[in-house]
N, C-alpha and C positions, 0 to 999 in steps of 0.2 A: 307658317307659310308652307303650302304644299309644294311637292316637287315640280308640278306644272307651273305654279306661280314663280318658283325659283328659276326655272328655265326661261320664262318670259322676262323676268327681271334681268337676266344675263344676256338678253338679245342686244347686240351692239347698236348704239346710236351714232349717227354721223359725227365726226369730229368738227367742233365749232372753232372759229378763229380765236375767241377769247381764251379757250383752254390751250390752244397751241402757243399763243403769245405768252401766257403765264408759264408754261413749261420752258419756253425759250429763255425767259427772263431768269428763272431759277437756275437753269443750266449755265447761263452766262455768268451768274454770280459765283457759282461754284467752280467754274472753269475760266479764270480770268485771262488766261493766255492759251495758246495752242498746246494740246496734250490730252492725256487722260488723267482724271482726278478721282480718287476714291473718297468715300465718305467714312463716317465713324463706324459703319458696319461693313464687313467684307462683301465682295461680289456685286457692289452697286457702284456705278461709275457715271461721271459726267465727262463728255468728250467734246472737244472744240478744235476746229481747223479753220484757218482764215484764208486758205487758197486751195483751189482744186489741184489734184495730183497730175503731173504730166504723164505718169505711167502707173500701171497697177503695181502694187507691192505685196509680198507674201504675208499671209496672216493665218494663224491657227485659231479658229473660232470654237469656243467651248459651248455647251448647251446654254442657250441664252435667248433673251428677247432684246431687240434694239428698237427704241422709239425715237424717231427723228423729229425735232421741233423746228429745224431750219436747215436748208441745204439738201444735198442728196448724195448718195453713195451707191457704188456698184460692186457686186461680188461676182467672180467667175469661178465655177466649180465644174471641172470637166468641160463639157460642151454647152453647159447651161449658164445663163447670165441672170442675175437677180438684182433688180434696182429697187431701192427704197428711199423714201423721202418723208415729208410731213404727212402725206396722205397714205403712206404704206409702211407698215412695220416689218421687221425681219424676225423670224423665229428659227432657231437651230436646235436640233434634238440630240446630236452626238458631236464629238470633236471632228472638225472638218478643216482640211487645209485648202484655202482659197486664195485667189488673187483679188486684192481689195483696192478700190480707187475712189477717192472723193471726186465727184463729178460736178458739184455745185457748191461754191463757197466764195466768200469775199471778206475783206476786212470789215466792211460795213455790215454785212450779213453773213457771219461765219456759219459753218456747219456745226450744229449743236445736236447732240444725241444722248439719250438716257439709255444705259445698258444695265441689264440685270442678268447675272449668270445664275443658272439654276442649281439648286441642290437636287441632284438626280433622285436621291432616295425620297425626298419630300414630294417631288413630282409623282413618283410611283405611289406614295401613300394617298395623295389627293386624288389621283386617277381612280383608285378603288372606291373612293367616296363619291366622285362624280358619276361613275358608272357602276353602281352597286349590283346591277344584274349581270355584270361581266363586261370586260373590255370589248368594245366593238372592233371588228376587223377593219383595218384601214384599207382603202382601195388602192393606195400606193404607199411605198415605204421610204421614199426620198426624205432625208432628215433635215431638209432646209426648205423654207418657203417664205414668200412675202404675202402679207394680208393687208386688207384695208384697216387703217388706224381708226379708232373710235373713241368717243367721249369717255366711256367708263375706264378704259385702260389708261388714257392720258390723265384723267383725274386721279386715278390710283397712283400713277407715277409722281404727280404733283404732291399728293399727300405724303408719299414716302420720302421725297426730297425735303419737304418741310419738316418732317419728323427728325431728319438728320441733324437739325440745329439743336435738338434736345436729346443728348445721348441717353439720359436716364429713361425718358419716355420711349425713345426709339427701341431700346432693348426689349421692352414689353410689347409695344404696338407695331413696330415695323414687321415682325414675322406675320402678323395678321394681314397687313397690306400686301406683303409678298404672296401669301396664300391666295388673296383675292386675285392678284394678277395671274397667277398660275391657273386658278379655277376658271377665270374668264378665257384664258387661252385654251384650256381643255374643252371649253364649250364652243370654240371657234372651229372653222373648217379644217384647221390644222390639228385640232384636238385629238382625233383618233390616232394620228401619228405620234404626237407628243405623249399620249398615254402609254405608248409602248416602252418608253425608256425606263429602265430599272426593273421591269417585270420579268420574272424568271421564265414565264411561258411565252414571252414575246420573241418574235423573229428579229427584232432590232437589238435586243440585249446581247446575243452572241456576237453580233457585229461590233457592238460597242466594246466588248471584251477584247476582241481581236484588234480594234483600233488602239486600245490602251497598250496592248503588247507592242504594236508597231511603233507607237510614240516613244517607248522606252528602249526599243531594240532596232531602230530603223537602219543602223549601220551594219547590222548582221545580215548574212545571206538569208534570203527569204525562202522558207519551205512552206508552201501553201498547205500541204497536207498536215503540217503541225498546227497551223492556224485553224484548219477545219476540225482537227481533233479537239482543240481548245474550245471551239464553238459547238462541239458535239454534233457536227454535220458532215455529210459526205463532201468530198472536194467539189463536185459539181453543184450541189445545193449551196455550199458556202459561197462559191463564186457568184451565183445568182443573187443570194441575199445581200452580199457585200456590195455589189454594184447597184442593186436596187436602192440601198440606203445612202450610199456615198457618191454615186455617179461614176465611180472609178473601180477598176479591178484592184485586187490587193497589191499587185506589182506596181501599178500606176500610183496607188496611194503611197506606197513606200518610197517610190522615186520622188514624188512631190514633197514628202517630208524631208528627204535627203537634200533636195535642191533648196528648199526653204531654209534649212539649217545652214547650208553652205553660204547662202546669200547673207544670212545673219553674221556668220563668222567672217565674211569679207570685211565687215565694218567693225565688228566687236573685238577682233584680234589682229595680230600682226603676222599671222601665218601666211606662208606662201600659197599660191593657188593649188599647186600639187599636193601640199600637205592638207589643205582643206578638203580636197577631193578624197584623199585617203581617210580622213577623220570621219567623213559622212558615209563611207562604205564603198568608194570606188577604187578598184585596183589599178585602173588605167586612167592617167591624166587626160589623155586624148578623148576617151569616152566621157569623162566628167565634163570637159569643156564643150564637147559636142552636144550632150544632153542639156547642159546649162543654156547654151545658145538657142537650142530648139525650144526650151521652155520659156526663157525670159526675153528672147529676141536679140540678145547680144552676148558676147563672151564675158567671162568673169572679170577680165581686165578692163574691158570697156564699161562694165557696169559699176565698177568700184568708185569712180570719181563722183558719179551722180548719186550713188547710194550714200556716200559720206555727207553729201549736202542735205539729204532729206531724212535719212533713217533716224538719227538721234532726236529729231524734232517730231517723230511720229511714234510715240510709245504704244499707241493703241494697235499698231499693225505689226509690231515685232513678235515673232513666234515665241511662245513660252512653253 
């Protein structure tokens, strides 16, 4: 097969109802009740929710693709909103803190989603094969997007889930199907952005390195100059690249991580509100409560009761 024939073979075809139903049936079998369920191989999940969320909840999305078979979900990042459903998939290229909300689900027709988290190094290796003449420069750097779902990607997800029933075969064959999914995404309109992750010459990689540092040190005082040095960029260039990729400034990103972790601690621990604020990096309890209310729309105390009713039933949206 020539490269031209391969490119044509990778052109997406519209998703058909039989494929969507098959994917929904497989996901429902592997997710018998609400929650997120892993398979015999890591980084592959079936997700089920039987009712819409009354409010958005914090989530930290890793590089991944989400294929919805039934229902719908909404993510908010900065001032941007991303909706995905059976007709639209979600692709994320770097770790991003978002507000997530199931917008369409019921007991009769629950939200059902296939999620594959990427091995960043493998994406980088395949990108060099998909673009042997050199990586194309993306027209934008935002590391999240929704795309039209298509038959080839859904069929690959179906084959991957079916393989999970046979661990011995899955160990050998599943990596090939995962490679197919990544290659098809690299050929999508998001492909130029996805191809940037893990590449030493990419403008996305220094931002990803800075994000990794922030995830592990979000409670520490933020020195943007230090992050710029880590990224080997000037402070002004680092600011521009960081916001282009994440939709947030470094300070906003850190604040979002802090508040997401604070919200998790409200439910996961018995710490008092002031102690939670200190643990995530706030020296002032009043500043913590003020920023918490501004971000989540209510005070930590007001939020706690409703979070306790929903958080433990929503493992997919808990920050990790």
